[in-house]
Rosetta silent file (secondary structure, phi, psi, omega in degrees, C-alpha in Angstrom):
SEQUENCE: GSSKFGEFFLPSFEGRGEGVNSTAEAYDPNVRWAGNNWHYYQGNLSSSPESILAVPWKETSSCLDGYIRGVSLLEGGEPDLACPENLRYNERAVVVPTDLTGDEYDEMVFIFVFDRRSGSQLEAILNTAQTLFICFLLGFGAMTFSQDANRLVLQPIERMISKLDKIRKNPLEAMTIGDEEHHREEVRAFRKNKSLAEDAARETETKRSRL
SCORE:     score description
SCORE:     0.000 S_00000001
   1 L     0.000  -45.646 -177.253    0.000    0.000    0.000 S_00000001
   2 H   -67.495  -35.216  179.659    2.721    2.500    0.943 S_00000001
   3 H   -67.297  -40.225  177.174    4.710    1.773   -2.230 S_00000001
   4 H   -65.052  -39.248  178.051    1.661    2.378   -4.397 S_00000001
   5 H   -61.232  -45.242  178.092    0.936    5.577   -2.460 S_00000001
   6 H   -67.777  -35.255 -179.949    4.479    6.784   -3.047 S_00000001
   7 H   -64.296  -32.622 -176.476    4.394    5.723   -6.664 S_00000001
   8 H   -79.647  -36.815 -170.860    1.348    7.856   -7.311 S_00000001
   9 H  -103.434  -41.349 -169.785    2.423   11.039   -5.523 S_00000001
  10 L   -82.057  143.648 -179.973    6.183   11.268   -5.104 S_00000001
  11 L   -65.202  -42.608 -179.045    8.444   12.328   -8.009 S_00000001
  12 L  -101.388   61.441 -175.742   11.184    9.776   -7.212 S_00000001
  13 L   -83.224  164.796  177.029    8.847    6.872   -6.462 S_00000001
  14 L   -68.689  143.643 -178.386    9.661    3.178   -6.520 S_00000001
  15 L    96.398   -3.952  178.941    9.273    1.577   -9.894 S_00000001
  16 L   -76.987  -19.039 -179.767   10.723    4.543  -11.749 S_00000001
  17 L    82.302   22.445 -178.836   13.862    2.549  -12.460 S_00000001
  18 L  -110.342  150.216  178.727   16.172    5.162  -10.953 S_00000001
  19 L   102.335  161.113 -176.719   18.943    4.588   -8.459 S_00000001
  20 L   -72.197  -41.899 -174.698   21.671    2.020   -8.068 S_00000001
  21 L   -87.878    4.320 -177.609   19.642   -0.532   -6.105 S_00000001
  22 L   -80.010  131.475  178.559   16.540   -0.202   -8.240 S_00000001
  23 L  -111.447   -1.042 -178.463   15.565   -3.344  -10.144 S_00000001
  24 L   -78.319  160.040 -178.653   12.308   -2.047  -11.566 S_00000001
  25 L   -81.754  134.005 -179.695   11.920   -1.214  -15.205 S_00000001
  26 L   -72.756  152.712  179.412   12.174    2.472  -16.102 S_00000001
  27 L  -152.588  166.228  178.068    9.243    4.190  -17.806 S_00000001
  28 L   -89.287  121.542 -178.955    8.068    7.617  -18.925 S_00000001
  29 H   -64.643  -26.506  178.788    5.719    9.165  -16.338 S_00000001
  30 H   -66.937  -32.003  178.777    3.894   11.092  -19.059 S_00000001
  31 H   -71.565  -37.890 -176.260    2.881    7.816  -20.691 S_00000001
  32 H   -79.636  -40.950 -169.770    1.595    6.326  -17.432 S_00000001
  33 H  -107.007    6.228  176.232   -0.082    9.341  -15.820 S_00000001
  34 L  -141.184  170.092  178.398   -1.317   11.328  -18.860 S_00000001
  35 L   118.870 -171.893 -175.663   -2.943   10.601  -22.185 S_00000001
  36 L   -76.070  -13.243 -179.537   -6.275    9.461  -23.559 S_00000001
  37 L   -77.407   -6.557 -179.507   -6.727    6.660  -21.013 S_00000001
  38 L  -105.040  145.688  178.742   -7.544    9.208  -18.288 S_00000001
  39 L   -68.798  -30.311  179.681  -10.875   10.984  -17.901 S_00000001
  40 L  -112.357  116.107 -179.858   -9.069   14.253  -17.135 S_00000001
  41 L   -83.010  114.610 -175.348   -6.388   15.272  -19.612 S_00000001
  42 L  -105.663   -0.309  178.205   -3.669   17.015  -17.612 S_00000001
  43 L    81.254  163.540 -179.810   -1.005   17.415  -20.278 S_00000001
  44 L   -85.350  149.404  177.344    2.559   16.161  -20.371 S_00000001
  45 L   -89.650  120.369 -178.563    5.183   17.172  -17.831 S_00000001
  46 L   -71.709  170.082 -174.471    8.113   18.857  -19.537 S_00000001
  47 H   -69.553  -30.524 -176.618   11.690   17.982  -18.704 S_00000001
  48 H   -66.213  -56.253  177.534   12.399   21.169  -16.739 S_00000001
  49 H   -66.946  -27.779  178.975    9.830   20.772  -13.924 S_00000001
  50 H   -64.219  -41.751  178.534   10.334   17.015  -13.956 S_00000001
  51 H   -69.385  -30.533  178.280   14.021   17.436  -13.136 S_00000001
  52 H   -71.292  -39.845 -178.066   13.159   19.972  -10.415 S_00000001
  53 H   -73.571  -30.941 -176.372   10.616   17.669   -8.790 S_00000001
  54 L   -85.462   65.605  177.967   12.837   14.586   -8.936 S_00000001
  55 L  -121.733  153.570  177.015   15.166   15.666   -6.128 S_00000001
  56 L   -61.461  151.611 -177.260   15.971   13.878   -2.865 S_00000001
  57 H   -60.987  -34.607 -178.107   13.787   14.763    0.083 S_00000001
  58 H   -70.835  -19.907 -179.253   16.738   16.139    2.069 S_00000001
  59 H   -92.748    0.885  178.105   17.527   18.630   -0.695 S_00000001
  60 L   -74.622  161.218 -178.308   14.073   20.183   -0.717 S_00000001
  61 E   -78.738  142.273  176.418   13.506   23.677    0.670 S_00000001
  62 E  -102.357  122.219 -175.581   12.370   24.128    4.271 S_00000001
  63 E  -125.608  161.794  179.257    9.720   26.822    4.648 S_00000001
  64 L    54.130   50.518  178.633    7.616   28.283    7.458 S_00000001
  65 L    57.238   38.649  178.037   10.225   27.445   10.094 S_00000001
  66 L    82.170    4.736 -179.125   10.419   23.838    8.945 S_00000001
  67 L   -71.305  -33.114  178.030    6.649   23.307    9.002 S_00000001
  68 E  -130.193  153.963  175.792    6.575   22.467    5.298 S_00000001
  69 E  -134.354  147.219  178.749    9.140   21.129    2.856 S_00000001
  70 E   175.092 -167.639 -179.990    9.032   21.062   -0.900 S_00000001
  71 L  -124.632  152.693  179.741   10.349   22.371   -4.185 S_00000001
  72 L  -115.406  127.053  176.847    9.544   25.519   -6.108 S_00000001
  73 L   -75.249  -14.670 -179.378    9.169   25.517   -9.880 S_00000001
  74 L   -94.116   -9.266 -173.402    9.805   29.270   -9.878 S_00000001
  75 L   -65.055  -29.930 -179.231   13.071   29.163   -7.952 S_00000001
  76 L   -63.220  -42.659  179.004   15.153   28.640  -11.088 S_00000001
  77 L   -89.279  -26.625 -179.117   14.116   31.963  -12.612 S_00000001
  78 L  -133.566   93.816 -175.849   13.397   33.788   -9.341 S_00000001
  79 H   -60.851  -23.215 -179.157   15.604   32.614   -6.462 S_00000001
  80 H   -73.679   -9.588 -176.516   13.612   34.674   -3.940 S_00000001
  81 H  -104.752   42.497  176.758   10.544   32.488   -4.500 S_00000001
  82 L   -73.956  -25.502 -178.496   11.853   29.307   -2.927 S_00000001
  83 L  -126.390  149.166 -177.389    9.040   29.407   -0.334 S_00000001
  84 H   -68.228  -21.662 -179.222    5.377   30.398   -0.713 S_00000001
  85 H   -70.013  -10.510  176.653    5.530   32.937    2.141 S_00000001
  86 H   -77.539   -8.298  174.601    7.588   35.172   -0.157 S_00000001
  87 L   -96.603  147.066  175.952    4.411   35.820   -2.136 S_00000001
  88 L   -67.093  164.849 -176.533    1.734   38.222   -0.920 S_00000001
  89 H   -61.463  -41.064 -178.036   -1.557   36.797    0.270 S_00000001
  90 H   -83.988    1.451  179.237   -3.420   37.865   -2.867 S_00000001
  91 H  -103.045    3.986 -179.128   -0.616   36.604   -5.119 S_00000001
  92 E  -135.751  150.226  175.326   -0.903   32.936   -4.189 S_00000001
  93 E  -125.012  120.756 -174.956   -3.587   30.273   -4.282 S_00000001
  94 E  -103.662  130.859  177.950   -3.189   27.383   -1.840 S_00000001
  95 E  -118.319  119.907 -179.657   -4.768   23.985   -2.491 S_00000001
  96 L  -129.939  157.122  174.646   -4.875   21.538    0.429 S_00000001
  97 L   -64.423  135.736 -179.126   -6.801   18.316    1.091 S_00000001
  98 L  -107.679  -24.632 -177.370  -10.139   19.092    2.723 S_00000001
  99 L   -93.817   63.407 -179.546  -11.579   15.619    3.320 S_00000001
 100 L  -130.814  151.149  175.187   -9.214   14.720    6.166 S_00000001
 101 L   -84.811  172.422  178.713   -9.656   14.010    9.845 S_00000001
 102 H   -63.426  -38.198  178.445   -7.755   15.779   12.598 S_00000001
 103 H   -67.208  -35.896  179.617   -5.399   12.854   13.021 S_00000001
 104 H   -69.293  -30.938  176.906   -4.700   12.765    9.295 S_00000001
 105 H   -66.987  -26.575  178.343   -3.799   16.442    9.345 S_00000001
 106 H   -72.960  -18.293  177.368   -1.098   15.657   11.897 S_00000001
 107 L   -88.364 -175.971 -179.578    0.526   13.363    9.354 S_00000001
 108 L   -74.489  127.343  176.419    2.229   14.385    6.128 S_00000001
 109 L  -127.915  159.781 -179.154   -0.156   15.966    3.614 S_00000001
 110 L   -93.036  137.054  177.399    0.441   17.544    0.238 S_00000001
 111 L  -127.261  129.921  178.771    0.090   21.304   -0.226 S_00000001
 112 E  -116.426  126.981 -179.919    0.125   22.978   -3.637 S_00000001
 113 E  -117.245  122.287 -177.701    0.732   26.721   -3.911 S_00000001
 114 E  -106.037  140.014  178.783    0.046   28.404   -7.263 S_00000001
 115 E   -84.284  117.948  178.584    1.494   31.722   -8.364 S_00000001
 116 L  -120.928   36.720  179.457   -1.294   34.094   -9.413 S_00000001
 117 H   -65.968  -34.189  178.781    0.713   37.315   -9.646 S_00000001
 118 H   -62.842  -40.268  176.709   -0.349   37.835  -13.244 S_00000001
 119 H   -66.698  -38.748  178.087   -3.991   37.802  -12.155 S_00000001
 120 H   -65.411  -39.190  177.947   -3.253   40.186   -9.277 S_00000001
 121 H   -65.322  -40.545  177.571   -1.466   42.566  -11.637 S_00000001
 122 H   -64.753  -41.455  176.997   -4.410   42.496  -14.038 S_00000001
 123 H   -61.488  -40.648  178.999   -6.810   43.164  -11.157 S_00000001
 124 H   -63.950  -41.649  178.978   -4.664   46.107  -10.037 S_00000001
 125 H   -64.181  -44.171 -179.971   -4.647   47.568  -13.555 S_00000001
 126 H   -65.916  -39.656  178.168   -8.419   47.181  -13.887 S_00000001
 127 H   -65.541  -39.212  176.888   -9.028   48.694  -10.440 S_00000001
 128 H   -64.348  -43.690  177.789   -6.789   51.650  -11.305 S_00000001
 129 H   -62.809  -39.749  178.049   -8.608   52.159  -14.602 S_00000001
 130 H   -64.053  -41.736  178.915  -11.953   51.964  -12.798 S_00000001
 131 H   -63.589  -43.818  178.642  -10.817   54.546  -10.227 S_00000001
 132 H   -63.769  -39.588  178.896   -9.607   56.928  -12.948 S_00000001
 133 H   -64.611  -42.241  179.002  -12.866   56.521  -14.864 S_00000001
 134 H   -65.132  -40.783  177.821  -14.939   57.252  -11.762 S_00000001
 135 H   -62.505  -43.169  177.600  -12.807   60.330  -10.989 S_00000001
 136 H   -63.057  -42.640 -179.020  -13.248   61.581  -14.560 S_00000001
 137 H   -64.421  -44.715  179.232  -16.988   60.922  -14.439 S_00000001
 138 H   -66.375  -39.770  178.423  -17.419   62.706  -11.112 S_00000001
 139 H   -64.647  -43.766  177.939  -15.265   65.634  -12.243 S_00000001
 140 H   -63.973  -41.348  177.740  -17.192   66.037  -15.500 S_00000001
 141 H   -64.346  -39.358  178.973  -20.498   65.803  -13.632 S_00000001
 142 H   -65.706  -40.619  178.055  -19.370   68.392  -11.088 S_00000001
 143 H   -64.372  -43.333  179.250  -18.300   70.793  -13.855 S_00000001
 144 H   -64.740  -43.864  179.464  -21.605   70.348  -15.689 S_00000001
 145 H   -64.139  -39.832  179.385  -23.632   70.776  -12.514 S_00000001
 146 H   -64.388  -40.446  178.959  -21.635   73.873  -11.551 S_00000001
 147 H   -65.135  -44.575  178.420  -22.225   75.444  -14.968 S_00000001
 148 H   -65.636  -38.244  179.215  -25.971   74.736  -14.833 S_00000001
 149 H   -64.864  -39.416  177.654  -26.168   76.002  -11.249 S_00000001
 150 H   -64.936  -40.801 -176.117  -24.478   79.268  -12.245 S_00000001
 151 H   -75.310  -38.090 -173.156  -26.775   79.758  -15.229 S_00000001
 152 H   -95.629  -21.101 -174.225  -30.061   78.738  -13.604 S_00000001
 153 H  -119.005  -57.109 -171.580  -29.573   79.816   -9.980 S_00000001
 154 H   -71.007  -45.206 -178.114  -26.725   82.210   -9.317 S_00000001
 155 H   -62.786  -44.611  174.887  -27.063   84.515  -12.318 S_00000001
 156 H   -60.779  -38.127  178.612  -30.814   85.179  -11.774 S_00000001
 157 H   -65.963  -40.698  178.464  -30.149   85.860   -8.087 S_00000001
 158 H   -64.054  -40.115  177.781  -27.322   88.252   -8.983 S_00000001
 159 H   -64.598  -40.411  179.119  -29.580   90.097  -11.445 S_00000001
 160 H   -64.898  -41.275  178.198  -32.317   90.373   -8.824 S_00000001
 161 H   -64.549  -38.768  178.070  -29.859   91.712   -6.232 S_00000001
 162 H   -63.448  -41.338  177.587  -28.571   94.231   -8.775 S_00000001
 163 H   -64.110  -43.570  178.868  -32.118   95.441   -9.448 S_00000001
 164 H   -63.450  -36.121  178.050  -32.853   95.763   -5.739 S_00000001
 165 H   -65.924  -40.466  176.842  -29.642   97.709   -5.279 S_00000001
 166 H   -63.340  -43.388 -179.873  -30.657  100.117   -8.060 S_00000001
 167 H   -65.809  -35.959  179.498  -34.123  100.578   -6.536 S_00000001
 168 H   -65.593  -39.688  179.774  -32.594  101.138   -3.120 S_00000001
 169 H   -74.503  -38.222 -178.876  -30.361  103.880   -4.444 S_00000001
 170 L  -143.992  102.412 -178.069  -33.024  105.445   -6.648 S_00000001
 171 L   -58.087  -25.462 -179.965  -36.671  104.315   -6.279 S_00000001
 172 L   -69.993  -15.825  177.442  -37.488  105.846   -9.660 S_00000001
 173 H   -64.533  -21.872  179.502  -35.288  103.222  -11.288 S_00000001
 174 H   -61.947  -26.405 -179.500  -38.102  100.726  -10.691 S_00000001
 175 H   -75.007  -29.466 -176.917  -40.027  102.386  -13.533 S_00000001
 176 H   -93.856  -14.754 -179.012  -37.211  101.870  -16.040 S_00000001
 177 H   -62.589  -43.819  178.746  -36.232   98.328  -15.033 S_00000001
 178 H   -62.781  -39.457  178.234  -39.239   96.855  -16.793 S_00000001
 179 H   -64.438  -39.082  178.624  -38.502   98.908  -19.907 S_00000001
 180 H   -64.572  -41.236  177.886  -34.907   97.684  -19.924 S_00000001
 181 H   -63.879  -40.743  179.146  -36.022   94.036  -19.652 S_00000001
 182 H   -65.245  -40.159  179.016  -38.506   94.541  -22.478 S_00000001
 183 H   -64.376  -40.658  178.439  -35.823   96.166  -24.618 S_00000001
 184 H   -62.995  -42.284  178.551  -33.436   93.261  -24.004 S_00000001
 185 H   -62.808  -39.692  178.367  -36.122   90.751  -24.999 S_00000001
 186 H   -65.064  -40.312  178.815  -36.805   92.692  -28.199 S_00000001
 187 H   -64.267  -43.232  178.573  -33.092   92.759  -29.040 S_00000001
 188 H   -63.293  -41.888  178.958  -32.773   88.996  -28.467 S_00000001
 189 H   -65.075  -39.533  179.340  -35.853   88.316  -30.605 S_00000001
 190 H   -64.076  -44.589  179.387  -34.523   90.578  -33.385 S_00000001
 191 H   -63.937  -38.363  179.222  -31.144   88.852  -33.392 S_00000001
 192 H   -65.720  -44.660  179.622  -32.794   85.435  -33.441 S_00000001
 193 H   -65.349  -37.486  179.217  -35.059   86.355  -36.364 S_00000001
 194 H   -64.933  -40.502  178.825  -32.121   87.892  -38.219 S_00000001
 195 H   -65.371  -40.994  177.690  -30.079   84.713  -37.746 S_00000001
 196 H   -64.074  -39.616  179.659  -32.962   82.553  -38.990 S_00000001
 197 H   -65.661  -40.431  178.665  -33.411   84.805  -42.038 S_00000001
 198 H   -65.545  -39.491  177.643  -29.706   84.602  -42.874 S_00000001
 199 H   -64.000  -41.070  179.124  -29.765   80.808  -42.570 S_00000001
 200 H   -65.029  -38.905  179.522  -32.808   80.617  -44.861 S_00000001
 201 H   -65.964  -42.434  178.465  -31.120   82.885  -47.405 S_00000001
 202 H   -63.956  -39.495  178.439  -27.967   80.771  -47.414 S_00000001
 203 H   -64.501  -38.382  178.688  -30.022   77.603  -47.843 S_00000001
 204 H   -65.653  -43.139  178.567  -31.893   79.176  -50.777 S_00000001
 205 H   -62.683  -37.091  178.771  -28.638   80.224  -52.454 S_00000001
 206 H   -64.811  -42.442  178.692  -27.281   76.699  -51.997 S_00000001
 207 H   -64.464  -39.013  179.776  -30.345   75.180  -53.674 S_00000001
 208 H   -66.429  -39.395 -179.794  -30.087   77.638  -56.584 S_00000001
 209 H   -66.246  -32.695  177.743  -26.418   76.856  -57.119 S_00000001
 210 H   -69.559  -33.637  179.042  -27.207   73.134  -57.272 S_00000001
 211 L   -74.210    0.000    0.000  -29.857   73.742  -59.936 S_00000001
């Protein structure tokens, strides 16, 4: 039972045909543990991680004050990542057996730690872009609201205060304020009609030139 257990999980298991005292026939682990005969296709193990995993137990890295031992597939390119605690909490994904009793947890169990820094970096970029978009949206909304508030609220109040100030200084000004407002409305209406007439004339000239 123990030999079969080791054969399934450990990289340098019995039956691999390695070692001086080994009498078993050597074989390719990719042929035995991958391929079409399995319900879950897990792909072939390349030579680089295979050589990293097939190391003696005493040569594995000791992490978390000796609480765990193992090998890191990232250590070759990044020597600082020999142990999983060198990764931030959101940069690693830990997979452990869950269907175990308390006594089984006291024994040796397998722990797999996956590097998800690329996902964390993408999340950081997306969060930054979202923050910038929200800041732009709020800033644009504040500018638009401020412009509308000035046009619809502040400017009428300022005109009313100006009129009251004129009346306070000279009560007779109240008689001319209405005339001034009427004159302004007439000027605006005249300018609007003049602009419409000019647009109509230009449109007529354009139609004549096409004919």
